[in-house]
Every structure is written in structure tokens, then in C-alpha cells.
N, C-alpha and C positions, 0 to 999 in steps of 0.2 A: 593795500590789497595783495592777498596771496596769489602765487602764480598757480594757475589751474594744473598746468603740466606737472609741477612740482607736487601739488596736493595729491594727484593720482600716482605720482612715481613714474611718468612716462616721459620719453623725449619728444620734442616738438614735431618730429617727423614719424610718430608712432601712428599705425594704421588704425582704423576704426575697431578691428577685432582686438587689437592690443590695448586699446583703451577700455573697450567692455570688459575684457578680462581682468584688467587692473581694477577697474570699479567693482565688480562682483566680488573680488577678493577682499577689498577693503569694506565694502558694505557688510559682508558676513561678519566681518571682524568687529566693526564699530557699531552695528545695528544695538539700539538701547535695549533690546531684549536680551543681547549677548553682552555688551559692554556696560550696561546700566546707564544712568542718567550722565554719569561723568563724560561719557562718549558722545552725547548728544550734538555738542557743537561740531566736533569733528565729523560727525556723521552728515550734519547739515552741509558742511563745506565740501565734502566729498561728493555729495548729491548735486550741489550748486556747479561744481566743476564738471561733473559728467553731463549734466543738463546742456551745457555750453559746447563741450567738446564732442559729444555724440550726435550734436546737429551740425550738419556741414554748413550751412550758412552762418550759424551763430560762431562756429569755429573760425571761419574765414574772417568775419568782422573782428573776433577776438584777436586773431593774430595780427590784423593790420594796425589795431590801435587799443588793445587791452579792453577792460570793461567799459571805458567810456565810449567805445565805438558800438558797444551793443545798445545804446539808445534806451529801450525801455528797461533795461536792467538785465542782469544774468538771467538767462534761462526764458526770456521773454519769447512768448509764442510757443514753448514747449510744455507738453504735460509732464510735471514732475511726478517721480515715483514710479514711472511705468516700468523702468528696468528693475528697480528693486524689487516689485511684485513678482517679476519674472525670476529674479534670484531666489526669493524665498517660496513661492508658491507656483513655480511652473510656467508662468506667462499670463498675459491678459489679451483681451481683444482677440484677433485673429491667431494669436501665438499659442493658445491653450492646446490641451491634448485631444479636444474634440468630444463628442458625446460618448458615454459609456454603453458598452454593447449590453443588450439585454441577456438574460440567462445566467443562472447559478448552477454550479455543479451539483448533481444529485448525490444523495446519500450513499455509502457502502452498505451492503446487506449481507446478511449471515444465513446459510440454510445448513441443515444436517443432511448427510448423505449415508445411508446404511449399506454396508458391504459385507459379503461373505468372504471367508478365507480364500476361496478360490479367486475372488476378484483382486486382492492383494498379491497373490502369488503370481498371477499370469498378466494382470492388467486389464482393464475393460473400458468401456465407455457406458455412461448412464445418462438417461434423460430425467432432468428434474422440472418440477411444475410450480416454481414459487409465486406467489402474489406480490407484485411489484408495482412502482409506480412506472407506467410506460408513456411514451409520446402519445398525445391526444391524436385519435384517428381522424378527428373532424377537422381540426385546425393544423394539425402537424406540427405543433410546438409553436405556431405563430401567435396564438393566444388571441387573434381577432376571429369574429364570427365569419363564417363563409361568405364569400363575395365583398368582404371589406378588408382593409388593410390599415395599419398603423399611419397615422398622418402626423405631418411636421407640426411640431410644437410652436403656437403662436408666440409664446412668451420669449423663448430663447431663440427662435427662428432656427431651430434645428442644431443648435451648437451644444446644447446640453448644460450650458452654463450662463449665468447672468452676472452683471457687473453691479457692486455696490460702491458707491462713492461718499467718503466720509472726510471731514475737515479735521486735521489735528494741528498741533503746534509745529508740525514739520511740514505742513502743507496739506494738499490734497491726496488723500490715500484712496486708491482704486484696488478693490478686493473682487476676486472671482469666485463664486459659489455655485453648487449644482442648482439647476433650475428646480423651483419647489413643484412646479406643474407637471414636468415629465421625469423628475428625479434624475436628472441627468442622462436620460437616454436620447433626447432630442426628437422624439416621437411620442404620441399620444395613441393609446388604443381606446376609440371611441366606442365601439361595439364588441365587448369581450364575448368570446366563444361560450356559448351555452352549455356545452358538454362538460368543459373542464373549469368553468368559471374564470377563464382568462389566465389560467395558470400554466396552459400548455402541455398538461399530463393529466393522466387518470390512472386508477388502480385497475390492475387485471392479471390473470394468471398468464404467466409466460413460460413457454418451454425452453429449457436451456439444456445443451449437450455438455456434458463434462467428461473429459478423457482422464481415467484414473491410471496413473503410472504404476507399474509393478513395483512393490516394495514399500508402499505408503505404510505410515504408522498410525495407530489409534490416536485421534486428537489432531492430526494434522489439518492444516487449512489449505485448500487448493483455490488460488486467486483466478477469478475469470474477469478481466480488465474489460470496463465499459458494460458489464451485464448487470450491474445494480440498479438502483433507483434512477429513472430518467431525471434529467435536470429541469429545474423550473425555467418557464419561458424560453424553452428551446436550448437550455444549458446542456454541457456535455453529462452523460450518464456516470454514476459512481460505479464502483467495482462490485461484484458478488464473490463472497468467499464460501466455499463448501467445506463444512468441517466433517471429517471423516469418523465413522463409527463402525467398528468391525464386530460382527456378530461371533460369539465363540462357536468352534466347531466341535461336533460331537466326538470326534475321534483324535484329531490332531490339535496340538497346541504349537504357538509360534514362539520361538527364542531367537530373536534377532532375524537373521537371513535363513535360519533352519527350522524345520518342522519336527516336532517330538511326537512319538507315538509308543503304545505299549502292546506287544503281542503276548498272550498267554498261552502256553503250551503245557501239555500233561507231562508229569514226571519221567514217564517212560520214554516220551519223545526227546525230552531233554537229555536223558542218560544215553539214548541210542542214535540220537540224531535224526532229522527229518527234512522234507523239503515241503514247504507251504507256498501258496499264492495268496497275496494280499492286495486289497484294492487301495490305490493311492490316489491322489488328485490328478496324477497323469494316466490313470488306468491301472491295469492288472500288472503286478510285478512279482517275480519270483524270489524267494529267500531260502537259503540253504542253511539249516540250524546244525551246526557240527555238534558231534557226540560229545556228551559231558558238559553241555551248556548250563550254566548257573543263572538264577535270577539276578538281573542287573546287567547281564551281558547286552553290549549295544551293537547292532548291525547298521551300518551305514549305506545309504543309497545315494551316491554322489548326483548332485544336479537336480534333485527333486524337490528342493526347498523353495522358499519365497524368492521372487525376483529381487535383485539389488536396485535400491532407488537411484536413478540416474547413473547406473553403472551396468555393463554387461554381465551376463551369467546369473546363476541362482545359487542359493544355499543347498543344504543337504537335507535328507529325510533320515532321521535317526530312530530307530526302532529298538526300544529296550525289552528284553525277554523276562517275562514273569512266569517262573515255574510253579504249576499248581500241584500242591501236594493233596493226595486223595483224602477225603475225611470220611467216606462211608465205605467201608469194607466188608464183605462177608468173609466168613471163616476160612474159605479156601484161599481167598486173596491174602488174608493175614498170614497163613500159613507159608504162602509163596514168599511172602516178604520178609518173614522170620528165616526161611532158608537162605534167602538172599543175603541178609544180614550175617548169618553164620558163615556163608562162604566168603564174604569179605572181611570177616573178623571184625565187625562193627558192634556186635552185641556187647562186647565188654568196654568199649571206648567210653570216656567220661568227656561229656561236652564242656568247653571252655569258652570264656568270653575273649573275642578278638581286640586287638588294639584299636583304639579310635580311628587312626590314620588309615586303617585298611578295612574299616567296617563297609558293609553293603551300601550305606547312604553316602559315605563319602566318595566311594568308587563311581556310584551312579552320577553324582554331582560333577565329578572330574570329567568322566566321559562326555557328559552332555555339553559341558562348557569348553571343551578343547577346541 
């Protein structure tokens, strides 16, 4: 007969915890599902040794006279396979993990939020009214009808699990499974709430406040933790995501953190210079147009652009000048322009194409993207 201590690989003065630890290590290694049929005999020997050494009285008798001193045989009076189930399935009897809490997390929800350019320039707060699953106002997620409560399950006595005993070539195998009556919860709802049909939630319109930070981009999603669909049976709510959609502005366009606009001025104002007042998103601002301004010239108003997302400060407002050439002239106006051309010596000049790198379009692009 093999030495039980040697079978488990422990000393004769090993503690109960050391014996259990050694057994679990060997059980995992030698279990037929892992080692195959060839390991069945070793697996059985390990269990026999552990059955004796893990039982204080059996171990005392074995230490006094070996297996002969055990009387009824190795493991007599001990329930085999209790600890191997604990090894592979997390315990049995009173050592299980207990009933499973009710409730499942609600789903995340997505809503659109429409913004004007001013909203993303300065930041704002919007109120949404999405239709979502919300906690049942009658049972408050308890799922039971008013005046009633979930009761302890009679089949599992509130443990949430039941034991099944089967016989195999290795002995009695005790398994633990979720209770089929309460589905592992340990309690049963006898009278479900009539308003939510025992789900703990109903659909309703919900008001949600959303803080819009300055500088958000079109298509970005703002996450509102715990503002999505309420969970089933009192479970935690999911998240709500607000997807940003920015309406085009009739005057300004956004380019990163900058705002772009165009100011049309008469040819005479461009030639002589002028002073104008323009309306920006920050109110009226003054612009000084220098004499001799050409189309494509860009004036920059610092700090009047869009806010920078998660950073201090704002971009700039850039105004491109478009010089208007008169198209409807009376004879007197034509004569004045002819005289101006003569005075400037422009009547004999031959127009030429400019190089591509210095064209109006490339200059305009360069100025806006600097």
C-alpha cells in the first residue's frame, strides 16, 4: 500500500492547508478530463490519500497504524470528491458563491444633438428628451407588485444552487448547478409588477442635460455615463452617447479652431482704403482696410475663432477681402476710369499670366492655412 503522504508529496507534519494545496495541484494535473484515461488510477490514488489525510480523525488513525487502523477502509465516513468539485467548480454545499444578484446592465443609447456654430465656438448646455428605458415608477426596479416582496426559493432555500449526485467509476460525484426554479437568484417573484410586467423598467421620455464643451467637432460623441437604458430587474443603467451635428453658418466657415469669412468691398474702397464695422459671433468689430488692398488679402482678428477642445484659448477669425469690380457704368464713369488709366499709364499695358505659385488661389490658400 502506497504511503498517503508520499502520494500527495507532503511531509508527515504538513498542515491541513498544505495538504489541501498539494491535493488541488495534483487533482488539476491528473483529472481524466486533463490527463486522459491513463491518469485515472493516479487520480483515484490521490483522492484516496486526500480523503484520509484531510479528515482529522482518519489521519490520526492512519498515523497510528496505517490503512489497517482505518477499520472500514480508506476514506470511511468521508464524502469523496467534495474537494475536487471545489477545485474545478468553485465549491459545494455551504462553500459556494451564493445566489446570483438580480439585474442586468441596460443597453447604451445613441441620440443626435444639433448645434449652431456659436454653440461650438463658446460651448453651451443643451437639454435632450430621448425616449429610453427608465426605472419602473411603481416597483422602483424591484419587479414585484406593490405590497409584495420576492420570497425565498423553496427548492434551493435561498442558496441559488442545487446539488446533483451521480455515481461514476471514480465514486460519488456531487455537482452544483443553478436552481431551475429561481434561476440562481435565491428568491422568487410570486406577484410581478403589473406596470413593467416584472422587468423593473418601462419606456418613457427622459430629460437629460448635456454640457457641450467649446471646440467639439462634427460627428463627435459625448458620453453621459449611466444615462442610457435602465437595467433589467434593477440592474445598472447603460450610457447615453450624444452625437454632435453642427449646422452650417450663413457667413462663417470653420477651419480647425479658426473661423473664415469673406468681406466684399468696392474697387474704390480697396484703392483708397477704408474703415468698416463687421458683425462677428462676439459682436461688432472694427476693420481697417489699407489703401491698395487686393482681392485675397486676409485680415486676422485674434482670439475670435472657435474654442480649443480641452485647452484654453480660442482660434482666430480670418476675413478675406474680395474687391468688387463695377460692371454697370454710365458714360461719365467710363470716362473717369479712362482718364485714371491714362494718368497711371495702364492703357498700353499688356496683361500676362502669373506664375502658378503666386496665383490668387495659392496665396489665399496659404494665408488661410498658416
